[in-house]
C-alpha positions in Angstrom: 49.6 81.4 6.7 48.7 82.9 9.5 46.1 81.5 12.0 45.3 82.8 15.9 43.3 81.0 18.4 43.9 79.6 22.0 46.4 77.3 21.5 45.5 74.0 24.1 49.0 73.1 25.0 48.2 69.7 26.5 51.8 68.4 27.4 52.2 71.9 29.6 48.7 71.4 30.8 47.7 75.5 29.7 45.9 77.5 27.4 47.7 80.7 25.6 46.6 82.8 23.1 49.0 82.6 20.0 49.3 83.1 16.3 50.5 80.0 14.0 52.9 80.8 11.3 52.9 78.0 8.6 55.1 77.5 6.0 55.7 74.7 3.7 53.3 72.2 5.5 54.8 72.9 8.8 55.0 75.0 11.9 57.4 77.9 11.3 56.5 80.0 14.7 54.1 80.1 17.5 53.7 83.7 18.6 52.4 84.8 22.2 49.4 86.9 21.9 47.6 89.2 24.6 44.5 88.3 25.9 42.3 85.0 24.9 40.7 84.7 21.5 37.4 83.0 20.5 38.6 79.7 19.2 40.4 77.3 20.3 43.5 75.3 18.6 44.6 71.9 19.2 46.2 68.3 17.8 44.1 66.6 16.0 42.5 63.3 17.3 44.2 59.6 16.6 41.8 56.6 16.4 44.4 54.0 17.8 43.3 50.8 16.6 41.1 51.1 13.6 40.2 48.3 10.6 39.2 50.8 8.2 37.7 48.0 6.1 34.9 47.6 9.0 33.7 51.1 7.8 32.7 49.4 4.2 34.8 52.3 2.9 38.2 52.5 1.2 40.5 54.3 3.0 40.4 57.3 1.0 36.7 57.6 1.5 37.0 57.3 5.5 39.6 59.7 5.8 36.8 62.4 3.8 34.3 61.8 6.7 36.4 61.5 9.4 38.4 64.9 9.0 35.4 66.3 9.8 35.0 65.4 13.1 38.9 66.4 13.9 40.7 63.2 13.1 43.6 63.6 11.6 45.2 60.3 11.6 44.8 56.3 12.5 46.6 53.5 13.3 45.0 51.3 11.0 45.6 47.2 11.1 44.7 46.0 7.6 43.9 42.6 8.8 40.4 42.6 7.0 41.7 42.7 3.6 44.8 40.5 4.1 42.7 37.7 5.4 40.7 37.9 1.3 43.7 39.5 -0.8 46.8 39.0 1.3 50.1 41.0 0.4 48.0 42.9 -2.1 45.2 43.8 -0.1 48.0 45.1 2.5 49.6 47.5 -0.2 46.1 48.5 -2.1 45.3 50.1 1.5 48.4 51.9 1.6 48.3 53.2 -1.7 44.8 54.2 -1.6 45.3 56.1 1.5 48.5 57.9 0.4 45.6 59.4 -2.6 44.5 62.1 0.0 45.7 64.0 2.7 45.3 62.3 5.8 47.9 60.2 8.3 46.8 56.7 7.9 49.6 54.5 9.7 49.2 51.1 8.6 50.4 47.5 10.6 52.0 44.3 9.5 48.8 41.7 10.2 50.1 39.1 12.2 47.6 36.5 12.2 46.4 36.1 8.3 44.9 34.0 8.8 43.5 34.1 12.2 43.3 30.8 13.2 43.5 27.0 11.3 39.6 26.4 12.1 38.0 28.4 9.3 38.9 29.0 5.0 40.5 32.3 4.6 41.4 34.0 1.0 45.1 33.9 1.7 48.1 33.9 3.9 50.5 36.4 5.4 53.8 34.1 6.3 57.0 34.9 7.8 58.5 36.2 4.7 55.5 38.7 3.8 55.9 39.9 7.6 59.6 40.6 7.1 59.1 42.4 3.6 56.1 44.5 5.4 58.2 45.5 8.4 60.8 46.9 6.1 58.3 49.2 4.5 58.5 53.0 6.3 54.8 53.1 5.6 54.5 49.9 8.1 54.8 51.4 11.5 54.0 48.0 13.9 53.2 44.5 13.9 49.9 44.5 14.1 47.4 42.9 16.8 48.4 39.0 18.1 45.7 37.9 18.1 47.0 34.1 18.8 47.9 34.9 22.3 47.9 31.0 23.2 50.7 31.1 20.5 52.6 33.4 22.3 52.0 31.5 25.8 53.0 28.2 24.3 55.9 30.0 22.4 54.9 29.0 19.0 57.9 28.8 16.7 56.1 31.1 13.8 54.6 33.6 16.3 57.9 34.3 18.0 59.5 34.7 14.5 57.0 37.4 13.8 57.7 38.9 17.2 61.2 38.7 16.7 61.1 40.6 13.4 59.0 43.5 14.8 61.1 43.9 17.4 64.5 43.7 15.4 63.3 47.1 13.6 62.3 48.5 16.7 58.6 48.8 15.9 55.6 48.6 18.3 53.8 45.0 18.9 50.0 45.1 19.2 48.1 43.0 21.5 44.5 41.4 21.2 44.0 39.1 24.3 40.6 39.5 25.6 40.7 38.1 29.5 43.9 37.2 29.5 44.8 37.8 33.0 47.6 36.2 35.7 51.0 34.1 34.9 49.4 33.8 31.0 49.5 37.4 30.9 53.0 37.9 32.4 54.5 35.6 29.6 52.0 37.6 26.9 53.8 41.1 28.1 57.7 39.4 28.2 57.3 38.6 24.4 57.0 42.2 23.9 53.1 42.7 23.4 52.5 46.3 24.2 48.9 47.3 24.2 45.7 45.5 24.4 42.1 46.7 22.8 40.3 44.1 24.1 39.8 44.6 27.8 36.1 44.5 28.9 36.3 45.1 32.3 37.6 47.8 34.9 39.6 45.0 36.7 41.0 43.2 33.2 42.7 46.2 32.4 44.1 47.5 35.4 45.8 44.1 35.8 47.2 45.4 32.1 47.7 49.1 33.3 49.6 47.8 36.5 51.8 45.5 34.4 53.2 47.8 32.2 50.8 47.8 29.1 49.3 50.4 27.1 45.4 50.0 27.4 43.1 51.4 24.4 39.6 52.4 25.3 37.5 50.9 22.6 34.0 52.4 21.8 33.3 51.2 18.2 30.2 50.0 16.0 29.5 47.0 18.2 32.0 46.3 20.9 31.3 49.4 23.6 33.7 49.3 26.5 34.1 53.1 27.1 31.8 52.9 30.0 34.1 50.2 31.6 37.1 51.4 30.9 36.8 55.1 31.8 37.5 55.0 35.3 41.0 54.2 34.9 41.6 57.6 33.3 41.9 58.9 37.0 45.3 57.2 37.5 46.5 55.9 34.0 45.7 58.9 31.6 49.6 58.8 30.2 49.0 54.9 29.2 45.5 55.0 27.2 44.4 55.7 24.2 40.9 56.2 22.3 39.8 53.8 19.6 37.5 52.6 17.7 38.7 49.0 16.6 35.3 48.7 13.9 32.7 51.8 12.7 30.6 51.0 10.4 29.9 54.3 7.9 26.4 55.4 9.4 28.3 55.7 12.6 31.1 57.3 11.2 28.8 60.0 9.3 28.0 60.9 13.0 31.3 61.3 14.7 34.7 59.7 15.9 37.3 60.0 18.8 35.6 63.5 19.3 32.5 61.6 20.4 34.6 59.9 23.1 36.1 63.5 24.3 33.1 64.7 25.1 31.8 62.1 27.3 34.7 61.7 29.0 34.5 65.2 29.7 30.9 65.3 30.8 32.0 62.8 33.5 34.2 65.2 35.0 37.7 63.7 33.9 40.7 66.5 33.7 40.8 68.3 30.2 44.3 67.6 29.8 44.1 64.0 30.2 41.2 63.6 27.9 43.2 65.0 25.1 46.1 63.2 26.0 45.0 60.3 25.7 42.7 61.3 22.5 45.7 63.0 20.3 49.6 62.7 22.2 49.6 59.3 23.4 49.1 57.7 20.1 51.3 59.9 18.5 54.2 58.8 21.3 53.6 55.1 21.5 53.8 54.4 17.8 56.2 56.9 16.7 53.5 58.4 14.4 54.4 61.4 11.8 51.6 63.2 13.4 52.2 67.0 14.6 51.7 68.0 18.2 51.5 71.9 17.8 55.5 72.3 18.0 57.7 74.3 15.7 59.1 72.5 12.9 55.9 69.8 13.7 54.0 68.9 10.3 51.1 71.4 10.7 48.4 68.9 11.9 45.7 70.1 14.4 41.9 71.5 14.8 40.0 74.4 15.6 37.6 74.2 17.7 34.4 76.4 18.8 34.6 75.7 22.6 36.3 73.0 25.3 32.8 71.5 25.9 31.2 70.5 22.7 34.3 70.0 20.7 32.2 71.5 17.3 35.0 71.2 14.6 35.7 74.5 12.7 38.5 73.6 10.6 41.1 70.4 10.3 44.4 70.9 8.8 46.7 68.2 7.9 50.0 69.1 6.7 48.8 73.1 6.7 45.9 72.1 4.3 42.4 72.8 5.4 41.1 69.5 4.5 37.3 70.3 6.6 35.6 73.4 7.5 32.5 73.8 9.5 31.3 70.0 9.1 32.0 70.0 5.2 35.1 67.9 4.4 36.9 69.6 1.5 38.9 66.4 0.5 38.4 65.1 -2.9 38.8 61.4 -4.2 39.0 59.4 -7.3 37.1 56.5 -8.2 38.7 53.4 -6.0 40.6 50.3 -8.0 38.5 47.0 -7.6 40.2 43.7 -6.2 38.3 40.9 -5.0 38.7 37.0 -4.3 35.3 35.6 -4.5 34.4 32.2 -6.2 31.4 30.7 -4.7 28.1 29.2 -6.4 24.4 30.5 -5.4 22.9 28.5 -2.8 19.7 26.5 -2.0 17.4 26.5 0.5 17.9 22.6 1.2 21.3 23.3 1.7 20.8 25.0 5.3 18.6 21.9 6.7 19.8 20.6 10.0 19.2 16.8 10.3 18.8 16.3 13.8 21.3 13.9 15.7 20.5 14.6 19.3 17.6 16.3 21.4 19.4 19.5 22.8 21.8 21.8 20.9 24.2 24.2 22.1 23.4 27.9 21.2 25.4 30.8 20.6 24.7 33.6 22.7 24.9 37.1 21.2 25.2 39.8 23.7 24.5 43.4 22.7 27.7 45.6 22.5 30.1 42.8 22.9 32.4 41.0 20.6 32.5 37.7 23.4 29.2 35.5 23.4 27.8 33.1 26.3 26.7 29.7 25.1 23.5 27.7 26.0 22.3 24.1 26.1 18.7 24.0 25.0 16.1 21.5 23.6 16.2 21.5 20.0 12.6 22.4 17.9 12.5 19.5 15.5 10.2 19.0 12.4 10.2 15.7 10.0 13.4 15.1 11.7 15.0 18.4 10.8 16.2 21.0 13.8 14.6 24.5 13.0 14.5 28.1 14.0 12.0 29.0 16.8 11.5 32.6 16.6 9.4 32.4 19.9 12.2 31.3 21.8 14.4 33.8 19.6 16.4 30.7 18.8 17.3 31.7 15.1 19.8 29.7 12.4 23.4 30.7 11.9 25.1 30.0 9.5 28.5 30.6 7.2 28.9 30.0 3.7 32.7 29.6 2.4 32.9 32.6 0.0 36.2 31.3 -1.8 35.2 28.0 -3.1 32.1 25.7 -3.2 31.6 24.0 0.0 28.8 23.3 2.0 27.4 25.6 4.8 28.1 25.0 8.3 24.8 25.9 10.6 24.3 26.7 14.2 21.7 28.3 16.2 21.5 31.6 17.9 20.0 33.6 20.4 19.7 37.4 21.0 19.1 38.8 17.7 15.4 38.8 18.1 14.2 38.9 14.3 10.7 37.1 14.5 10.9 37.4 10.5 13.2 37.2 7.8 17.0 37.3 7.4 20.5 39.7 7.1 23.5 38.6 5.7 26.9 39.9 5.3 30.7 39.3 3.8 31.9 41.8 6.5 32.4 38.4 8.7 35.6 38.4 11.3 38.5 37.6 10.7 37.8 35.2 6.8 34.9 37.2 5.7 32.7 34.3 4.5 29.4 34.9 4.4 27.6 34.9 7.6 24.0 35.1 8.1 20.9 34.9 10.5 17.4 34.2 9.7 14.0 32.6 11.1 13.7 30.5 8.1 16.0 29.0 5.4 14.2 30.4 2.2 15.1 34.1 3.7 18.8 32.8 4.7 19.1 31.3 1.1 18.0 34.5 -0.7 20.1 36.9 1.7 23.3 34.8 0.9 22.5 34.9 -2.8 22.3 38.3 -2.7 25.8 38.8 -1.4 27.2 35.9 -4.1 25.5 37.7 -7.2 27.0 41.0 -5.7 30.6 39.5 -4.8 30.8 40.9 -1.5 28.0 42.7 0.2 25.4 42.9 3.4 21.4 42.1 2.8 18.2 41.4 3.9 15.4 39.0 2.6 12.1 39.3 4.0 9.9 37.4 1.7 9.6 39.1 -1.4 11.5 42.2 0.0 15.3 42.0 -0.7 17.9 44.3 -0.4 21.6 44.7 -0.6 24.7 47.0 -0.4 27.2 46.0 -2.6 30.9 46.0 -1.4 32.9 44.7 -4.6 36.4 46.0 -3.1 37.6 42.8 -1.5 33.8 41.8 -0.8 34.0 44.2 2.5 34.2 47.5 0.9 32.5 50.0 -1.5 33.7 51.8 -4.4 31.1 54.6 -3.6 31.4 57.9 -1.5 30.8 57.3 2.4 27.8 59.3 2.6 26.3 57.1 -0.3 27.3 54.1 1.6 26.4 55.4 5.0 22.9 56.2 3.9 22.5 52.8 2.6 23.5 51.2 5.5 21.6 53.1 7.3 18.5 52.1 5.5 19.5 48.3 6.3 20.0 48.6 9.4 17.0 50.5 10.4 15.1 47.8 8.2 16.7 44.8 10.2 15.4 46.9 13.9 11.9 48.6 12.8 10.8 45.5 10.0 12.7 42.2 11.0 12.5 42.9 14.6 16.2 42.8 15.9 16.8 44.5 19.5 20.4 45.1 19.0 21.9 48.4 18.9 24.2 47.4 15.4 22.8 43.9 14.4 24.7 44.0 10.8 28.1 44.7 13.1 27.5 42.2 15.7 26.4 39.5 13.0 30.1 40.4 11.3 31.9 39.4 14.7 29.8 35.7 15.2 32.7 34.1 13.0 35.3 35.8 15.0 36.8 32.4 16.4 39.1 34.2 18.6 36.9 35.7 20.9 35.4 33.3 23.2 33.3 31.7 23.9 30.8 29.9 20.8 31.5 31.6 17.4 30.9 29.5 13.8 33.1 29.5 11.3 32.6 27.6 7.9 33.9 24.4 9.1 31.5 24.2 12.1 30.6 25.2 15.4 33.8 26.5 17.5 34.3 26.5 21.3 36.6 29.2 21.8 37.1 29.0 25.4 39.1 25.1 24.5 40.4 26.4 21.1 38.7 23.5 19.5 35.5 22.4 17.3 32.6 21.1 19.2 29.3 19.5 18.3 26.3 21.1 17.7 23.9 18.1 19.1 24.2 17.2 23.0 23.1 14.5 24.8 
């Protein structure tokens, strides 16, 4: 196969007209040609940190959408399915990913369960980590979110890190807001990256101390604007990632969108492409070609270097996408799951008032972090109620793995004026999380997910709808376009009919049970203070 175009030579920072000669999936020759052509050839984009599960798609369906936008590979942490199905879940992701031509690069989940303050469906212990890191398909130790364990030299945490270092595999970080001496200790343990920076100053300190910083722009957490100024001086130490990408957003674009935005801000073309294409391959030692002789023929063809409209995507010399159409074919996904809880009743979500004031979680649009507020509770007949006029709604977490009483708290920032939302995509343990204006709708939304054994749902009186996610309760067995369309319908309803002003209400909801991100969250066991890393009372004096 022969392809002509203007080769964007990122590492040598020049563009030249060439002919690529490809045989058996590899680049055999790069022949120089005179003049310039009408299209550009460059390495494919790599998402440097993503949880495939958060797209609600199995890996094969994720790939089918991603290649349209010029993505040829990912650095994927199967942490989410590991919390549900353990080692079986990680192996499921690897096996499904291998059914399509796409460069998935999975890590060994380092923190399953993420904390002891919630109920997960499985545990990934030291022996499991050792088994995973011995597999060639596992390329790194995934995000070490237990940074207190690193700082205080927890024996199990350090054992896992030691296994990765012994195998010579990178160790990903997860340390939002960690600075100063504690950051020094974290880095000294062997942690090499962080994707949780949410201020320029934090990102700068981590870069200056030798870490790689991943600029994240997902469906909920959006740190691009805060961190992109780091491009000016640290292009060799940055990467782009999505972390969590919902299916409707993946239909619209992927890493290509960040490339265009960075160029529109005036950053150097070669610097931006180094971040998007080259740095992840070098840092993680990925088997992804970079347009060199003898490299795998992984590359994209674009119309121009302003809009990056992808004309074609090639992986191992195979054309996998052309002019907006994916050429990847997929087989029906196998179903694995871990779901065993009974339907609930409205009374299960009642909260007996034991004080006048309550702690309220404040959700922030586009952020994983939350704030905490102290407000006077709305109390009727001895029960604390949602207060729609003040945007104080009920938040509940229901254990999906066994029958337990729901945990109930209060939250602001969602803006619902009626109804309820619920989701079983709830980091990290993927219990059922719901937010609503009244107990009846909360109960209905929760029961829709219990009946489907996983999904996202809405309830607004007699209007109820659910998107089933039967694979581990967090992924669909349907096509990406079907899931994206169904998700977009629920997302619009949450905004237009229920009143949420959040850009991604379901994605934001999914992080309200993420205990390792400060400051106030809710697990199935109760209200949790992420700053003090301990449970905290709902009612205050």
